C-alpha positions as CSV (number, residue, x, y, z in Angstrom):
1,M,18.9,188.3,-154.0
2,R,15.2,187.2,-152.3
3,S,16.5,183.3,-152.4
4,S,19.5,184.4,-150.3
5,S,19.1,184.2,-146.5
6,I,18.9,187.3,-144.3
7,K,22.1,186.6,-142.9
8,D,24.0,186.4,-146.4
9,I,22.4,190.0,-147.2
10,A,23.7,191.3,-143.7
11,S,27.2,190.1,-144.9
12,F,26.4,191.4,-148.2
13,L,25.5,195.3,-147.3
14,E,28.7,195.1,-144.7
15,E,30.6,195.2,-147.7
16,K,29.1,197.8,-149.8
17,H,29.5,201.4,-149.8
18,T,27.1,201.7,-152.2
19,L,24.1,200.1,-154.6
20,T,23.4,199.7,-158.1
21,I,19.9,200.6,-158.9
22,E,19.0,196.9,-159.3
23,E,20.2,195.9,-155.9
24,R,18.7,198.4,-154.1
25,E,15.1,197.5,-156.3
26,Q,15.8,193.6,-155.2
27,L,16.2,194.9,-151.3
28,E,13.2,197.3,-151.3
29,S,10.8,195.0,-153.2
30,D,12.1,191.9,-150.3
31,E,8.7,191.6,-148.0
32,R,10.8,190.2,-145.7
33,K,10.8,192.4,-142.5
34,G,14.7,191.9,-141.5
35,V,15.4,192.5,-145.2
36,K,14.1,195.9,-144.5
37,A,15.5,196.4,-141.0
38,L,19.0,195.5,-142.5
39,L,18.6,198.0,-145.5
40,T,17.6,201.1,-143.1
41,Q,20.7,200.4,-140.9
42,W,22.9,200.0,-144.1
43,E,21.5,203.8,-145.4
44,K,21.7,205.1,-141.6
45,R,25.5,204.0,-141.9
46,Q,26.5,205.5,-145.1
47,A,24.5,208.7,-144.2
48,K,27.1,208.5,-140.9
49,Q,29.8,207.8,-143.1
50,Q,29.2,210.8,-145.5
51,V,29.2,213.3,-143.0
52,L,32.2,212.1,-141.6
53,I,33.9,212.5,-145.0
54,E,32.7,215.7,-145.5
55,R,34.0,216.9,-142.0
56,Y,37.5,215.3,-143.4
57,E,37.4,217.3,-146.4
58,R,36.5,220.8,-144.4
59,M,39.5,220.3,-142.2
60,L,41.9,219.0,-145.1
61,S,41.7,222.6,-146.5
62,F,44.5,223.9,-144.5
63,E,46.5,221.0,-145.9
64,E,45.5,221.4,-149.2
65,G,46.4,225.0,-149.5
66,L,50.3,224.2,-148.5
67,Y,49.9,221.4,-151.2
68,D,49.0,223.8,-153.8
69,K,52.3,225.8,-152.9
70,G,54.6,223.1,-153.0
71,Y,54.8,222.0,-149.5
72,A,54.3,218.3,-149.8
73,Q,55.2,217.1,-146.3
74,V,53.2,219.0,-143.9
75,A,53.1,218.4,-140.3
76,G,50.2,218.7,-137.9
77,I,51.3,219.5,-134.0
78,D,49.5,219.0,-131.0
79,E,50.0,218.0,-127.6
80,A,48.6,216.8,-124.7
81,G,48.8,217.0,-120.7
82,R,49.0,220.4,-120.2
83,G,46.6,220.7,-117.5
84,P,47.3,217.6,-115.2
85,L,49.1,217.7,-111.7
86,A,51.1,214.6,-112.7
87,G,53.1,213.1,-115.5
88,P,54.4,214.6,-118.7
89,V,53.4,216.9,-121.5
90,V,53.6,215.0,-124.8
91,A,52.9,216.3,-128.0
92,A,53.0,214.7,-131.2
93,A,53.9,215.5,-134.9
94,V,51.9,213.6,-138.0
95,I,52.7,214.2,-141.7
96,L,49.4,212.7,-143.3
97,D,49.9,210.7,-146.9
98,R,47.7,213.2,-149.1
99,E,46.6,209.8,-151.1
100,I,45.2,208.3,-148.2
101,P,42.4,209.5,-146.1
102,I,41.7,209.0,-142.8
103,I,37.8,209.4,-141.9
104,G,36.8,209.7,-138.9
105,V,39.8,212.0,-137.4
106,N,38.7,214.9,-135.0
107,D,39.7,216.5,-132.0
108,S,40.7,214.1,-129.8
109,K,38.4,215.3,-126.9
110,Q,35.7,214.6,-129.2
111,L,36.2,211.3,-129.7
112,S,35.6,208.0,-127.3
113,R,38.5,206.3,-126.0
114,K,37.5,203.3,-128.4
115,Q,37.3,205.8,-131.4
116,R,40.7,207.2,-130.3
117,Q,42.4,203.8,-130.0
118,R,41.0,202.9,-133.2
119,L,42.6,206.1,-134.9
120,Y,45.9,206.2,-133.4
121,E,46.5,202.4,-134.9
122,E,45.1,203.7,-138.2
123,I,46.9,206.8,-138.2
124,Q,50.5,204.7,-137.4
125,E,49.8,202.7,-140.4
126,K,48.8,204.9,-142.8
127,A,50.8,208.2,-141.8
128,L,53.9,208.9,-144.0
129,A,55.7,209.8,-140.3
130,V,54.4,210.0,-136.9
131,G,57.1,211.5,-134.0
132,V,56.4,211.8,-130.4
133,G,58.4,213.8,-127.9
134,L,57.7,214.9,-124.2
135,A,58.6,216.8,-121.4
136,S,58.8,215.2,-118.4
137,S,57.0,216.8,-115.0
138,Q,60.8,217.7,-113.6
139,E,61.3,219.9,-117.1
140,I,57.7,221.0,-116.6
141,D,58.6,222.3,-112.7
142,T,62.2,223.8,-113.9
143,V,60.8,225.9,-117.2
144,N,56.9,226.0,-116.5
145,I,54.2,224.0,-118.7
146,Y,54.5,226.6,-121.7
147,Q,57.9,226.3,-122.6
148,A,57.9,222.8,-121.8
149,T,55.0,222.1,-124.4
150,K,57.2,223.9,-126.7
151,L,60.1,221.7,-126.2
152,A,58.3,218.3,-126.2
153,M,56.7,219.6,-129.5
154,Q,60.5,220.4,-131.0
155,R,61.2,216.9,-129.6
156,A,58.2,215.1,-131.6
157,V,59.0,217.3,-134.8
158,Q,62.6,216.0,-134.4
159,H,61.6,212.4,-134.0
160,L,59.9,212.5,-137.6
161,E,61.8,209.9,-140.1
162,V,60.5,212.4,-143.1
163,K,61.6,215.9,-142.5
164,P,58.7,218.3,-143.0
165,S,58.6,221.6,-144.9
166,Y,55.6,223.1,-142.9
167,L,54.2,222.8,-139.8
168,L,50.8,223.5,-138.5
169,V,50.5,224.0,-135.0
170,D,47.6,223.8,-132.7
171,A,47.6,227.5,-131.4
172,M,51.4,227.6,-130.4
173,T,54.7,228.0,-132.4
174,V,57.7,225.6,-132.0
175,P,61.2,226.8,-131.4
176,L,62.6,225.4,-135.3
177,N,63.7,227.1,-138.2
178,I,60.7,225.7,-140.3
179,K,57.8,227.5,-141.9
180,Q,54.8,226.8,-139.7
181,H,51.5,228.5,-139.0
182,A,49.6,228.9,-135.2
183,I,45.8,227.8,-135.9
184,T,43.7,228.5,-133.0
185,K,41.3,225.4,-132.2
186,G,43.4,224.0,-135.3
187,D,42.9,220.3,-133.7
188,A,38.9,220.8,-134.7
189,R,40.1,222.6,-138.2
190,S,43.0,220.7,-139.5
191,V,43.0,217.0,-140.1
192,S,46.9,216.8,-139.2
193,I,46.5,218.7,-136.3
194,A,43.6,216.4,-135.3
195,S,45.3,213.4,-136.2
196,A,48.8,214.7,-133.9
197,S,46.0,215.1,-131.0
198,I,45.1,211.6,-131.2
199,I,48.5,210.5,-131.1
200,A,49.3,212.5,-128.4
201,K,46.3,211.8,-126.1
202,E,46.6,208.2,-126.7
203,T,50.3,208.0,-126.2
204,R,50.1,209.8,-122.8
205,D,47.1,207.9,-121.4
206,R,49.0,205.1,-121.8
207,M,52.1,206.3,-119.8
208,M,49.9,207.3,-117.3
209,E,48.4,203.9,-116.9
210,A,51.6,202.5,-116.9
211,L,52.6,204.9,-114.2
212,D,49.5,203.5,-112.3
213,E,51.6,200.5,-112.1
214,R,54.8,202.0,-110.7
215,Y,53.1,204.5,-108.3
216,P,49.8,202.4,-106.7
217,G,47.5,204.4,-104.8
218,Y,46.9,207.5,-107.0
219,A,44.7,205.6,-109.4
220,F,46.1,207.3,-112.6
221,T,44.6,205.2,-115.0
222,D,41.3,206.5,-114.0
223,H,42.3,210.3,-114.1
224,H,45.4,210.3,-115.8
225,G,46.9,212.5,-114.0
226,Y,44.2,215.2,-113.6
227,G,42.8,217.2,-110.2
228,T,39.8,215.0,-109.5
229,K,38.8,214.6,-106.4
230,A,39.9,211.1,-106.0
231,H,43.4,212.2,-107.0
232,L,43.4,215.1,-104.7
233,E,42.5,212.6,-102.0
234,A,45.4,210.5,-102.6
235,I,47.6,212.8,-102.6
236,A,46.4,214.2,-99.2
237,R,46.5,210.5,-98.1
238,L,49.9,209.8,-99.8
239,G,51.6,212.7,-100.4
240,P,53.2,213.6,-103.9
241,C,54.9,210.9,-106.1
242,P,57.9,211.9,-108.5
243,E,56.0,212.4,-111.1
244,H,53.8,215.3,-109.4
245,R,54.5,218.6,-110.5
246,K,55.7,220.4,-107.9
247,S,55.5,224.2,-109.6
248,F,51.1,223.4,-109.7
249,S,48.9,223.9,-107.1
250,P,47.7,222.4,-104.9
251,I,50.9,220.1,-104.7
252,K,53.1,223.1,-104.5
253,E,51.1,224.5,-101.3
254,W,51.4,221.0,-100.0
255,L,55.3,220.9,-100.3
256,K,55.5,224.2,-98.1
């Protein structure tokens, strides 16, 4: 390996998850600073990856307990968009393949947009089934946000191509005749709920960005409908659009 260029060694390490004793000894005995730096970087990447693997294994405990009881298709369910002043509430249901781990899954609020986008694609590719449901701003105004969230979750489950045998839900119950368990802070404790949180959040963000083009001036791409100062100023200037939730303050007061 000493005869290899630093570029070749970098490519070699990029593909390796473990090193043999001989490979490590060769790298450690290489006097080139660039090689030593590459080995240090590789070790840091592996340590970070191990932390993610251990977190994934901890968050799999709810699913594994159900697999052991014979529930093969466990769906995690979560929502995004209960708090904003505009746009739908979006729910997702995800049935993971127990044989294919998706390392890095976490509560969507703990991830950067770039991480969410990458994991969104990976979940769509590797999960056994993904279902998305939503309740519009008009439905939210009609039945209230809590009931609308349940409606969106119900629709997400109904859109799954694989019928779930058990539901793990983030702090709620879904009005469906399927065995289920509501888990407080489930998006940080269950891999399937965390996966659903990523799908729901990324789906809703993309929907709000599309609404930004339909209703220019509100900057939905920037705040995704949440009540930021810029958003409130836009409402004061332009008035609410059809996607604003008329039952939410300060929209409700503005319309009086």
